[in-house]
VEXDO-189714 format. One record per residue (C-alpha): residue in three letters; residue number from 1; x, y, z. Coordinates in steps of 0.2 Angstrom, whole numbers, plus 2048, in hexadecimal, padded with zeros to 3 digits. Example, Ala and Ser with C-alpha at 12.3 -4.5 7.8 and 13.67 -1.06 7.14 Angstrom:
# VEXDO-189714
+------+------+-----+-----+-----+
: resn : resi :  xx :  yy :  zz :
+------+------+-----+-----+-----+
:  Ala :    1 : 83E : 7EA : 827 :
:  Ser :    2 : 844 : 7FB : 824 :
+------+------+-----+-----+-----+
This chain:
# VEXDO-189714
+------+------+-----+-----+-----+
: resn : resi :  xx :  yy :  zz :
+------+------+-----+-----+-----+
:  Met :    1 : 66A : 743 : 156 :
:  Ser :    2 : 65C : 73D : 15E :
:  Lys :    3 : 64D : 745 : 163 :
:  Asp :    4 : 64D : 73F : 176 :
:  Tyr :    5 : 660 : 746 : 177 :
:  Leu :    6 : 658 : 758 : 171 :
:  Asp :    7 : 649 : 758 : 17D :
:  Ser :    8 : 656 : 753 : 18C :
:  Glu :    9 : 666 : 75C : 18B :
:  Lys :   10 : 66C : 76C : 183 :
:  Val :   11 : 67C : 774 : 17F :
:  Thr :   12 : 67F : 783 : 188 :
:  Ala :   13 : 68D : 78F : 18D :
:  Ile :   14 : 693 : 793 : 19F :
:  Arg :   15 : 69E : 7A1 : 1A3 :
:  Gly :   16 : 6A7 : 7A4 : 1B4 :
:  Ala :   17 : 6B8 : 7AB : 1BC :
:  Thr :   18 : 6C3 : 7AC : 1CA :
:  Thr :   19 : 6D3 : 7B3 : 1CF :
:  Ser :   20 : 6E3 : 7AC : 1D2 :
:  Ser :   21 : 6EE : 7B3 : 1E1 :
:  Gly :   22 : 6FC : 7B5 : 1D8 :
:  Asn :   23 : 704 : 7B2 : 1C6 :
:  Thr :   24 : 70B : 7A0 : 1CB :
:  Ser :   25 : 709 : 790 : 1C4 :
:  Lys :   26 : 703 : 789 : 1D4 :
:  Glu :   27 : 6F7 : 799 : 1D8 :
:  Ile :   28 : 6F1 : 797 : 1C7 :
:  Glu :   29 : 6ED : 786 : 1C9 :
:  Ile :   30 : 6E5 : 788 : 1D9 :
:  Ala :   31 : 6D9 : 793 : 1D2 :
:  Val :   32 : 6D5 : 78A : 1C0 :
:  Val :   33 : 6D2 : 77B : 1CC :
:  Glu :   34 : 6C5 : 784 : 1D6 :
:  Leu :   35 : 6BD : 78C : 1C9 :
:  Ile :   36 : 6BA : 77C : 1C0 :
:  Asp :   37 : 6B4 : 772 : 1CF :
:  Glu :   38 : 6A8 : 780 : 1D3 :
:  Leu :   39 : 6A2 : 77F : 1C0 :
:  Ile :   40 : 69F : 76D : 1C1 :
:  Leu :   41 : 697 : 76D : 1D3 :
:  Arg :   42 : 68C : 77C : 1D2 :
:  Asn :   43 : 685 : 774 : 1C0 :
:  Asn :   44 : 684 : 762 : 1C6 :
:  Met :   45 : 68F : 75D : 1B8 :
:  Asp :   46 : 696 : 74F : 1B1 :
:  Pro :   47 : 6A7 : 755 : 1AB :
:  Lys :   48 : 6A5 : 74A : 19B :
:  Asn :   49 : 699 : 756 : 196 :
:  Ile :   50 : 6A5 : 764 : 194 :
:  Leu :   51 : 6A6 : 766 : 182 :
:  Ser :   52 : 6B2 : 775 : 182 :
:  Ile :   53 : 6B9 : 783 : 18D :
:  Thr :   54 : 6C1 : 794 : 189 :
:  Phe :   55 : 6CB : 79C : 196 :
:  Thr :   56 : 6D1 : 7AD : 195 :
:  Val :   57 : 6DD : 7B6 : 1A3 :
:  Thr :   58 : 6E2 : 7C8 : 1A6 :
:  Asn :   59 : 6F5 : 7CD : 1A0 :
:  Asp :   60 : 6FC : 7CB : 1B1 :
:  Leu :   61 : 6FA : 7B8 : 1B0 :
:  Asp :   62 : 707 : 7AF : 1A5 :
:  Ala :   63 : 70E : 7A1 : 1AF :
:  Cys :   64 : 704 : 794 : 1A8 :
:  Phe :   65 : 6F4 : 790 : 19D :
:  Pro :   66 : 6E5 : 78C : 1A6 :
:  Ala :   67 : 6E0 : 77F : 199 :
:  Ser :   68 : 6EF : 775 : 19D :
:  Ile :   69 : 6EA : 774 : 1AF :
:  Ala :   70 : 6D8 : 771 : 1AC :
:  Arg :   71 : 6DB : 762 : 1A1 :
:  Lys :   72 : 6E9 : 759 : 1AC :
:  Gln :   73 : 6DE : 75D : 1BD :
:  Phe :   74 : 6CE : 756 : 1B6 :
:  Gly :   75 : 6D5 : 74B : 1A7 :
:  Leu :   76 : 6C9 : 755 : 19C :
:  Asp :   77 : 6D4 : 74D : 18B :
:  Ser :   78 : 6C5 : 74F : 180 :
:  Val :   79 : 6BF : 761 : 184 :
:  Ala :   80 : 6C5 : 76F : 179 :
:  Phe :   81 : 6D0 : 77C : 181 :
:  Leu :   82 : 6D5 : 78C : 17E :
:  Asp :   83 : 6DF : 79A : 187 :
:  Cys :   84 : 6DD : 7AC : 183 :
:  Gln :   85 : 6E3 : 7BB : 18A :
:  Gln :   86 : 6D5 : 7C6 : 190 :
:  Met :   87 : 6D3 : 7D9 : 189 :
:  Tyr :   88 : 6DD : 7E4 : 193 :
:  Leu :   89 : 6D3 : 7F2 : 19D :
:  Ser :   90 : 6DD : 7FB : 1AB :
:  Asp :   91 : 6CF : 7F9 : 1B7 :
:  Asp :   92 : 6CE : 7E6 : 1B5 :
:  Val :   93 : 6D0 : 7D9 : 1C3 :
:  Asp :   94 : 6E0 : 7D5 : 1C6 :
:  Phe :   95 : 6E6 : 7C2 : 1C3 :
:  Cys :   96 : 6D5 : 7BE : 1BB :
:  Ile :   97 : 6D1 : 7AE : 1B4 :
:  Arg :   98 : 6C0 : 7AE : 1A9 :
:  Leu :   99 : 6B7 : 79E : 1A2 :
:  Met :  100 : 6AB : 79A : 196 :
:  Ala :  101 : 6A6 : 787 : 194 :
:  Leu :  102 : 69A : 77F : 188 :
:  Val :  103 : 692 : 771 : 190 :
:  Ile :  104 : 682 : 764 : 18E :
:  Leu :  105 : 677 : 765 : 19D :
:  Pro :  106 : 665 : 760 : 19E :
:  Thr :  107 : 65A : 76A : 196 :
:  Asn :  108 : 650 : 770 : 1A6 :
:  Ser :  109 : 661 : 774 : 1B0 :
:  Leu :  110 : 664 : 785 : 1B7 :
:  Ile :  111 : 674 : 78C : 1B3 :
:  Asn :  112 : 681 : 792 : 1C0 :
:  His :  113 : 68E : 79D : 1BB :
:  Pro :  114 : 69D : 79B : 1C8 :
:  Tyr :  115 : 6A4 : 7AE : 1CC :
:  Leu :  116 : 6B1 : 7AB : 1DA :
:  Arg :  117 : 6BE : 7B4 : 1E5 :
:  Gly :  118 : 6C3 : 7C5 : 1DD :
:  Ala :  119 : 6B9 : 7C2 : 1CE :
:  Ser :  120 : 6A9 : 7C0 : 1DA :
:  Asn :  121 : 6A6 : 7D2 : 1D6 :
:  Leu :  122 : 6A5 : 7D1 : 1C2 :
:  Arg :  123 : 694 : 7C9 : 1C4 :
:  Thr :  124 : 68C : 7CC : 1D6 :
:  Asp :  125 : 67C : 7C4 : 1CF :
:  Arg :  126 : 685 : 7B4 : 1CA :
:  Cys :  127 : 690 : 7B1 : 1DB :
+------+------+-----+-----+-----+
């Protein structure tokens, strides 16, 4: 790895979350596409710089895998994906999809963590 690479770019984690309007494949797809779009737009990212994304979903979402939607809709075949069920809490946000993406960004980039829809109250400092 060259020194120029180390000085100009960094691997960093970006968090984000959204909610689906229900537990159907179509509703989950709409939410996942919006979340990935916002992740890319807000961070001025080239999708080729996404290394991996871990999705978690609340236990009320089981109609499909968010990773398969992201892979199909954005052509992210080289991205490592993982889908998990979020730990259950009785007062958690319903139909919530969370993500943590490892990405390559310019060293001086400000990170923008997208928290959308009903998940915006999870991190009011990051909406």
